C-alpha positions as CSV (number, residue, x, y, z in Angstrom):
1,M,141.6,125.6,193.0
2,T,141.7,129.0,191.4
3,A,139.0,131.7,191.6
4,N,137.6,131.0,188.2
5,I,137.1,127.3,188.8
6,P,133.9,126.7,190.8
7,P,134.1,124.5,193.9
8,T,131.2,122.4,192.6
9,S,130.0,121.4,189.2
10,L,127.5,119.3,187.4
11,Q,127.7,115.7,186.2
12,L,125.0,113.7,184.4
13,R,124.1,110.5,186.2
14,S,122.1,107.3,185.4
15,L,120.5,105.4,188.2
16,L,118.5,102.1,187.9
17,K,116.3,101.3,190.8
18,A,115.0,97.9,191.8
19,D,111.4,98.8,190.8
20,G,112.5,99.3,187.2
21,A,112.7,103.1,187.3
22,L,115.7,104.5,185.4
23,E,116.5,108.0,186.8
24,L,118.6,110.5,184.9
25,S,119.7,113.6,186.8
26,L,122.3,116.3,187.1
27,A,124.4,115.7,190.3
28,E,126.2,118.5,191.9
29,V,129.7,117.2,192.7
30,A,132.9,118.7,194.1
31,T,135.0,120.0,191.2
32,P,138.1,117.7,191.4
33,A,141.6,119.0,191.9
34,P,144.3,117.5,189.7
35,A,147.0,115.3,191.3
36,E,150.6,115.8,190.5
37,D,150.5,113.9,187.2
38,E,147.0,115.1,186.3
39,V,145.2,117.9,184.5
40,L,141.7,119.4,185.1
41,V,139.8,119.8,181.9
42,R,136.8,122.1,181.5
43,V,134.7,119.8,179.3
44,E,133.3,121.5,176.3
45,A,132.1,118.7,174.0
46,S,131.4,115.0,174.4
47,P,129.6,112.8,171.8
48,L,126.7,110.5,172.4
49,N,128.0,107.2,171.1
50,P,125.9,103.9,171.0
51,S,128.1,102.6,173.8
52,D,127.1,105.7,175.9
53,L,123.4,105.1,175.2
54,G,123.8,101.5,176.6
55,L,124.6,103.0,180.0
56,L,122.6,106.2,179.8
57,I,119.3,104.7,178.6
58,G,119.9,101.0,178.1
59,P,116.6,99.1,177.6
60,A,114.4,101.9,179.1
61,D,111.5,103.0,177.0
62,P,111.8,106.7,176.0
63,A,108.1,106.9,175.5
64,T,107.6,106.5,179.3
65,A,109.8,109.5,180.2
66,I,108.5,111.7,183.0
67,V,110.3,115.0,184.0
68,S,110.4,116.6,187.4
69,G,112.6,119.1,189.1
70,R,113.7,122.6,188.0
71,P,114.3,123.4,184.3
72,D,118.0,123.8,184.9
73,R,118.2,120.7,187.2
74,P,115.7,118.3,185.7
75,K,115.2,114.7,186.8
76,T,113.8,112.3,184.1
77,T,112.4,108.9,185.0
78,L,111.9,106.1,182.4
79,A,110.5,102.6,182.8
80,V,112.7,99.5,182.2
81,P,111.0,96.2,181.5
82,P,111.1,93.7,184.4
83,R,113.1,91.1,182.5
84,A,115.7,93.7,181.6
85,V,115.9,94.8,185.2
86,Q,116.9,91.2,186.2
87,A,119.6,91.2,183.6
88,L,121.0,94.5,184.9
89,A,121.0,93.4,188.6
90,A,124.7,94.3,189.0
91,R,124.0,98.0,188.5
92,L,120.9,98.4,190.7
93,G,121.1,101.3,193.1
94,Q,124.3,102.8,191.6
95,S,124.3,106.4,190.4
96,L,126.6,106.0,187.5
97,P,128.4,108.9,185.6
98,V,128.1,108.6,181.8
99,G,130.2,109.6,178.7
100,N,133.1,107.7,177.3
101,E,135.1,110.5,175.6
102,G,135.2,114.2,175.0
103,A,137.4,117.3,174.8
104,G,137.9,120.6,176.5
105,V,140.5,123.1,177.8
106,V,143.0,122.4,180.5
107,V,142.3,124.9,183.3
108,A,144.5,123.5,186.1
109,A,147.4,121.1,186.2
110,G,149.5,119.2,188.8
111,S,153.1,120.0,189.4
112,N,154.4,117.5,186.9
113,P,156.2,119.4,184.1
114,Q,154.3,117.5,181.4
115,A,151.0,118.5,183.1
116,Q,152.1,122.1,183.3
117,T,152.8,122.3,179.6
118,L,149.2,121.5,178.9
119,L,147.7,124.5,180.7
120,G,145.4,126.4,178.3
121,R,145.6,123.7,175.7
122,H,142.6,122.0,174.0
123,V,142.9,118.3,174.7
124,A,140.8,115.1,174.1
125,L,140.4,112.4,176.7
126,I,138.7,109.1,177.3
127,G,137.8,107.2,180.5
128,G,134.2,107.8,181.4
129,A,132.2,110.4,183.3
130,M,132.6,112.9,180.4
131,Y,129.1,114.3,180.6
132,A,130.3,116.7,183.2
133,Q,131.5,120.3,183.4
134,Y,134.9,119.3,184.7
135,R,137.0,116.1,184.5
136,T,140.5,115.2,185.8
137,A,142.7,112.9,183.8
138,K,146.2,111.5,183.9
139,V,148.6,113.3,181.5
140,R,149.3,110.1,179.7
141,D,145.6,109.7,179.0
142,V,145.0,113.0,177.2
143,L,145.6,113.8,173.6
144,P,146.7,117.4,172.9
145,L,144.8,118.7,169.9
146,P,146.6,120.2,167.0
147,P,146.7,124.0,166.6
148,G,143.4,125.5,165.4
149,A,141.4,122.4,166.5
150,T,138.3,123.1,168.7
151,S,136.8,120.9,171.4
152,A,134.1,119.9,169.0
153,D,136.7,118.8,166.5
154,G,138.4,116.7,169.1
155,A,135.4,115.4,171.0
156,S,135.2,112.1,169.0
157,C,139.0,111.5,168.9
158,F,138.9,108.0,170.4
159,V,136.0,105.7,170.0
160,N,135.1,106.0,166.3
161,P,138.5,106.8,164.9
162,L,140.3,104.1,166.8
163,T,137.6,101.6,166.1
164,A,137.8,102.3,162.3
165,L,141.6,102.0,162.4
166,A,141.2,98.8,164.5
167,M,139.1,97.2,161.8
168,V,141.8,97.7,159.1
169,E,144.5,96.6,161.6
170,T,142.4,93.4,162.3
171,M,142.1,92.7,158.6
172,R,145.9,92.8,158.2
173,L,146.6,90.8,161.4
174,E,144.2,88.0,160.5
175,G,145.3,87.7,156.9
176,H,142.3,89.2,155.1
177,T,142.6,91.6,152.1
178,A,139.3,93.5,152.0
179,L,136.5,94.5,154.3
180,V,132.7,94.6,154.7
181,H,131.0,97.2,157.0
182,T,127.3,97.6,157.8
183,A,125.4,100.7,158.8
184,A,128.2,102.2,156.7
185,A,126.9,105.8,156.4
186,S,127.5,106.5,160.1
187,N,130.3,108.8,161.2
188,L,132.4,105.8,161.9
189,G,131.6,104.3,158.5
190,Q,132.6,107.5,156.7
191,M,135.9,107.5,158.6
192,L,136.5,103.9,157.6
193,N,135.8,104.8,153.9
194,R,138.4,107.6,154.0
195,I,140.9,105.3,155.7
196,C,140.4,102.5,153.1
197,L,140.6,105.0,150.2
198,A,143.8,106.4,151.5
199,D,145.3,103.0,152.3
200,G,144.2,101.2,149.1
201,V,141.9,98.8,151.0
202,Q,138.8,97.5,149.2
203,L,135.7,98.1,151.3
204,V,132.1,96.9,150.7
205,N,129.6,99.3,152.4
206,I,126.2,98.0,153.4
207,V,123.6,100.7,154.0
208,R,119.9,100.6,154.7
209,S,118.4,103.2,152.4
210,P,119.1,105.0,149.1
211,A,119.7,108.2,151.1
212,Q,122.5,106.5,153.0
213,A,124.0,105.2,149.8
214,A,124.1,108.7,148.4
215,I,126.0,110.0,151.5
216,L,128.8,107.4,150.8
217,K,129.0,107.8,147.1
218,E,129.4,111.6,147.6
219,I,132.5,111.0,149.6
220,G,134.0,108.6,147.0
221,A,132.9,105.1,148.3
222,L,133.5,102.6,145.5
223,E,131.3,99.7,146.7
224,V,127.9,100.6,148.2
225,V,125.1,98.0,148.6
226,D,121.6,98.9,149.8
227,S,120.0,96.2,152.0
228,S,116.6,97.7,151.3
229,A,116.8,97.0,147.6
230,P,115.1,93.9,146.1
231,D,118.3,92.7,144.5
232,F,120.4,93.1,147.7
233,A,121.6,89.5,147.9
234,D,122.8,89.5,144.3
235,A,124.4,92.9,144.5
236,L,126.2,92.0,147.7
237,T,127.6,88.8,146.2
238,E,128.9,90.7,143.1
239,A,130.6,93.2,145.4
240,L,132.2,90.4,147.3
241,V,133.4,88.8,144.1
242,R,135.0,92.0,142.9
243,T,136.7,92.7,146.2
244,G,137.4,89.3,147.6
245,A,136.3,90.5,151.1
246,T,136.2,87.8,153.7
247,L,136.0,89.9,156.9
248,A,133.0,91.9,158.0
249,F,132.3,94.3,160.9
250,D,128.6,94.4,161.7
251,A,127.0,97.3,163.6
252,I,123.5,95.9,163.3
253,G,123.9,92.7,165.3
254,G,120.4,91.2,165.2
255,G,118.5,89.8,162.2
256,R,119.7,88.0,159.1
257,L,122.4,90.4,157.8
258,A,125.4,88.6,159.3
259,G,124.3,85.3,157.8
260,Q,123.6,87.0,154.4
261,I,127.2,88.4,154.4
262,L,128.6,84.9,155.2
263,S,126.5,83.4,152.4
264,G,127.6,85.9,149.9
265,M,131.3,85.3,150.9
266,E,130.8,81.6,150.4
267,I,129.3,82.1,146.9
268,A,132.1,84.4,146.0
269,A,134.7,81.9,147.2
270,N,133.1,79.0,145.3
271,R,133.3,81.0,142.1
272,M,137.1,80.8,142.3
273,A,137.1,77.1,143.5
274,T,138.8,74.5,141.2
275,S,137.1,71.5,142.9
276,Y,133.9,70.7,144.8
277,S,133.8,69.9,148.5
278,R,130.7,68.8,150.4
279,Y,132.0,70.9,153.4
280,G,132.0,74.1,151.4
281,S,134.9,76.4,150.6
282,T,138.1,76.3,152.6
283,V,138.3,80.1,152.7
284,H,137.7,81.3,156.2
285,K,134.9,83.9,156.4
286,Q,134.6,86.0,159.5
287,V,131.9,88.4,160.8
288,Y,132.6,90.5,163.9
289,I,129.5,92.0,165.6
290,Y,130.4,95.3,167.3
291,G,127.0,97.0,167.6
292,M,123.4,96.4,168.5
293,L,121.3,98.6,166.3
294,D,119.0,95.5,166.1
295,T,118.7,94.0,169.5
296,G,116.9,90.8,168.3
297,P,118.5,87.4,167.7
298,T,121.2,87.0,165.2
299,E,119.8,84.6,162.5
300,L,122.2,82.3,160.6
301,V,121.0,80.1,157.7
302,R,123.8,77.5,157.5
303,N,124.6,77.7,153.7
304,F,128.1,78.9,153.9
305,G,130.2,75.8,154.5
306,M,132.3,75.1,157.6
307,A,135.1,77.6,157.4
308,W,133.5,80.6,159.1
309,G,133.2,82.4,162.4
310,V,130.9,85.0,164.1
311,G,132.2,86.8,167.2
312,G,132.1,90.0,169.1
313,F,134.5,92.9,168.7
314,L,135.4,95.6,171.2
315,L,138.0,98.4,170.9
316,T,139.6,98.1,174.4
317,P,140.6,94.4,174.1
318,F,142.0,95.1,170.6
319,L,144.2,98.0,171.9
320,Q,145.4,95.7,174.7
321,K,146.3,93.2,172.1
322,I,148.5,95.6,170.0
323,G,150.1,97.1,173.1
324,P,151.1,100.7,174.0
325,E,153.3,101.3,170.9
326,G,150.5,100.1,168.6
327,G,148.0,102.3,170.3
328,A,150.2,105.3,170.2
329,R,150.7,104.8,166.5
330,L,147.0,104.8,165.9
331,R,146.4,107.9,168.1
332,A,149.2,109.8,166.3
333,R,147.4,109.2,163.0
334,V,144.1,110.4,164.5
335,A,145.7,113.6,165.7
336,A,147.5,114.2,162.3
337,E,144.2,113.7,160.3
338,L,141.7,115.1,162.8
339,K,140.0,117.5,160.4
340,T,140.2,115.3,157.4
341,T,140.0,111.5,157.7
342,F,138.6,111.6,161.2
343,A,136.3,114.6,161.0
344,S,132.9,114.1,162.8
345,H,129.6,115.8,161.9
346,Y,126.9,116.3,164.4
347,T,123.1,116.5,164.0
348,A,122.8,118.9,167.0
349,E,124.6,120.2,170.1
350,I,122.7,119.8,173.4
351,G,123.4,120.9,176.9
352,L,123.4,118.7,180.0
353,A,119.8,119.8,180.9
354,E,118.6,119.4,177.3
355,A,119.9,115.8,177.3
356,L,117.2,115.0,179.8
357,K,114.3,116.3,177.9
358,P,111.9,113.5,176.6
359,E,111.8,114.7,173.0
360,V,115.6,115.0,172.9
361,I,116.0,111.5,174.5
362,A,113.7,110.1,171.8
363,A,115.7,111.7,169.1
364,Y,119.2,110.6,170.1
365,N,118.0,107.1,171.2
366,R,116.7,106.4,167.7
367,K,120.4,105.6,166.8
368,S,119.7,106.5,163.2
369,T,122.6,106.0,160.8
370,G,124.1,109.3,159.9
371,E,122.8,111.1,163.0
372,K,125.1,111.9,165.9
373,Y,124.6,114.2,168.9
374,L,127.1,116.2,170.8
375,I,126.7,117.1,174.5
376,T,128.1,120.5,175.4
377,P,128.3,120.5,179.2
378,Q,128.9,124.3,179.5
379,K,125.8,125.2,177.6
380,G,122.8,126.8,179.3
381,L,123.9,126.2,182.9
382,A,124.4,128.9,185.5
């Protein structure tokens, strides 16, 4: 440990108690020293992704937030409904670090030559516990950022970029030729648009407001459908006819949208049919749910034949499926196109202590499409 690296540092923790109190706090922990094949990263930027919010806040009600402690070491307590506490029994009593991914500067390294070459470099990393001032990581798990890239540029290198690429890869692996994406004006949705435009893949974007539609059209999206419009069902069907999309990735989860997409795909397929079948079209239609912007039940009205599927989609199992070489290929593309295809935009940058303020929690927990927050662990802390 060198003189300019403090012996202790701060880490944001989430603790769920048996009485339903969710406690967010800044824990003072020993600053880790890197092992032989590790580096120590001074974390400078880490995004708040929906998957992070699931662990950080989960089903807690932001309106119940109560703050105690010092301004620079706050402790915020929120209430979790009793039924949700039962469902989360496996995490009761555990003070869990939060933050899937982030970026920063390598300030110490193990004796491994590869680790030593990273000293002073900006790198991105994934693996949890990123809402912290310092984080160690294996050399193999960090992504050196290209020259000129800042930590903010590289903070969202993994979850959104690799998920967007995984959607296109899944399309190809499963024999589909075009895609549908919901909540499509998000940072991830904008990345997916740029990928599809560059790769010549037809993409149907479903948004929830005219303002979101304008965001996508401004970046060149060709097919944008607004689910708040009175003619949504007809407009969606026509877009599906034009593109032939039979695979959808749904960030909404609950409600009728997944079923509406399948229905539109069935209508589009039947327009091309040469004969009638009482079982519907033989074209397989697939919706993968990868988000929970709507936590209610997924409603399906069975008017789309028998050749269909609805399932869940997670990035990690997909990366395991394509193996180390496939994952390396995707990461190389992210690094090469970090400031173009995979550029992220943030609504606000917030320090660790700020992330525990009730008004800030309410803002980032809205999960509004097009809004994304960046945690900057070095901000405002002595």
